[in-house]
C-alpha positions in Angstrom: 62.7 40.2 -45.6 59.7 38.5 -47.1 60.5 36.1 -49.9 57.8 36.2 -52.6 56.5 33.4 -54.7 58.8 33.2 -57.8 57.7 33.5 -61.4 55.1 30.8 -62.0 56.8 29.4 -65.1 60.1 28.6 -63.4 60.6 25.2 -61.7 60.6 26.9 -58.3 57.5 28.8 -59.2 55.6 25.8 -60.4 56.6 23.9 -57.3 55.3 26.7 -55.1 52.0 27.0 -57.0 51.4 23.3 -56.9 52.4 23.1 -53.3 49.7 25.7 -52.4 47.1 23.5 -54.2 48.3 20.2 -52.7 48.8 21.5 -49.1 45.6 23.5 -49.3 43.5 20.4 -50.2 45.0 17.7 -48.0 46.9 17.3 -44.7 50.7 17.7 -44.9 51.3 14.0 -44.2 49.2 13.0 -47.2 51.2 15.1 -49.6 54.2 13.3 -51.1 57.4 14.7 -52.6 56.7 12.6 -55.7 53.2 14.0 -56.1 54.4 17.6 -55.7 57.2 17.1 -58.2 54.8 15.4 -60.7 52.2 18.1 -60.4 54.8 20.8 -61.0 56.4 18.8 -63.9 59.8 18.8 -62.3 62.0 16.2 -60.7 62.1 15.5 -57.0 65.7 16.7 -57.2 64.4 20.2 -58.2 62.2 20.3 -55.0 65.2 19.4 -52.9 67.4 21.9 -54.8 65.0 24.8 -54.3 63.5 24.0 -50.9 65.8 21.4 -49.2 62.7 19.3 -48.2 59.0 18.9 -48.3 58.8 20.8 -45.0 61.0 23.6 -46.5 58.5 23.9 -49.5 55.6 23.8 -47.1 57.1 26.6 -44.9 57.8 28.7 -48.0 54.2 28.6 -49.3 52.6 28.7 -45.9 54.5 31.9 -45.0 53.2 33.5 -48.2 49.6 32.3 -47.8 49.5 33.2 -44.1 50.7 36.7 -44.9 47.9 37.1 -47.4 45.5 36.0 -44.8 46.8 38.3 -42.2 46.7 41.3 -44.6 43.1 40.5 -45.4 42.2 40.2 -41.7 44.1 43.5 -40.8 42.0 45.2 -43.5 38.9 43.8 -41.9 40.0 44.9 -38.4 40.5 48.4 -39.6 36.8 48.7 -40.5 35.1 46.3 -38.1 34.4 46.6 -34.4 34.0 42.8 -34.0 36.8 40.3 -33.4 34.5 37.5 -34.6 33.8 39.4 -37.8 37.5 39.8 -38.5 38.2 36.1 -37.8 35.3 35.1 -40.0 36.7 37.2 -42.9 39.9 35.2 -42.5 38.0 31.9 -42.3 35.9 32.7 -45.4 39.0 33.8 -47.3 40.9 30.6 -46.4 38.0 28.4 -47.4 37.3 30.3 -50.7 40.9 30.2 -51.7 41.2 26.5 -50.8 43.8 27.2 -48.1 41.9 25.4 -45.4 44.2 22.5 -44.8 47.3 24.7 -45.3 46.2 27.3 -42.7 44.2 24.9 -40.5 47.2 22.9 -39.4 49.3 24.3 -36.5 52.4 26.2 -37.7 55.4 23.9 -38.3 57.7 26.1 -36.2 57.0 25.6 -32.5 56.5 28.8 -30.6 55.6 31.0 -33.6 52.0 31.3 -34.6 51.3 34.4 -36.7 47.5 33.9 -36.4 47.7 33.6 -32.6 49.9 36.8 -32.6 47.3 38.6 -34.7 44.5 37.4 -32.4 46.4 38.6 -29.4 46.6 42.0 -31.0 42.9 41.9 -31.7 42.1 40.8 -28.2 44.2 43.7 -26.9 41.2 45.8 -28.0 38.7 43.7 -26.1 37.5 44.4 -22.6 37.7 40.7 -21.5 40.6 38.3 -21.0 41.0 35.5 -23.5 43.9 33.3 -24.6 44.8 34.0 -28.2 46.3 30.6 -28.6 43.0 28.9 -27.8 41.1 31.3 -30.1 43.6 30.6 -33.0 43.3 26.8 -32.3 39.5 27.1 -32.5 39.8 29.0 -35.8 42.2 26.4 -37.2 39.9 23.5 -36.1 37.0 25.1 -37.9 39.2 25.4 -41.1 40.1 21.7 -40.9 36.5 20.8 -40.3 35.5 22.9 -43.4 38.2 21.3 -45.5 37.0 17.9 -44.5 33.5 18.8 -45.8 31.7 19.6 -42.6 28.8 21.9 -43.5 28.5 23.4 -40.1 32.1 24.5 -39.5 31.4 28.2 -40.1 28.2 28.2 -38.1 30.0 26.5 -35.2 32.8 29.1 -35.4 30.3 31.9 -35.4 28.7 30.6 -32.2 32.1 30.0 -30.5 33.3 33.5 -31.3 30.1 35.4 -30.5 30.6 38.1 -27.9 34.1 39.2 -28.8 33.9 43.0 -29.4 36.8 44.9 -31.1 36.7 48.3 -29.2 39.0 51.2 -29.0 40.2 52.5 -25.7 39.0 55.8 -24.1 39.1 58.6 -26.7 39.8 56.1 -29.5 42.7 53.6 -30.1 44.7 53.1 -33.1 43.4 50.1 -35.1 45.4 47.2 -36.4 47.6 47.8 -39.4 48.1 51.5 -38.5 44.6 52.5 -39.4 42.7 55.3 -37.7 41.5 54.8 -34.1 38.0 53.9 -33.1 36.2 56.4 -30.9 34.2 54.7 -28.1 32.0 57.8 -27.7 29.7 56.5 -30.4 26.5 54.6 -29.2 
């Protein structure tokens, strides 16, 4: 079951909100427990009480932010025939919300990458073979580049993703997120 961000005025809620800001604006290794606790106006003990560790807090906020991203991209996939358009919606969202470092880093749990799994589902609608892990890594690299201030990160991502078409199968195929199918009979 998904655990939601707690009430923002509680110590746990303040920690979660400040963690999103901190982890979204700088790499994990540059965020300290002391800085997180100070920003949330709690003790470091409160962080350990609610999340066990900095990594536990990171995983908590990342799961929530990543789900928001995936929901946004699933909505885009329901209306767009282009894999690159869907991934660009996610990229633009992550940058605009200042989640670039948070989502640009590889997931902390090895073997589980929700973005790569989503890309794999998207690529299931494409008539070419591509490795979703590589596409997700490219997307994440563009996010890190944008977070670092590179002004060409989005343009580079557009070029790298060009050519990926999101198509339904013969007679239409159900889209992501349970949406209506896309009919390939259209020109």
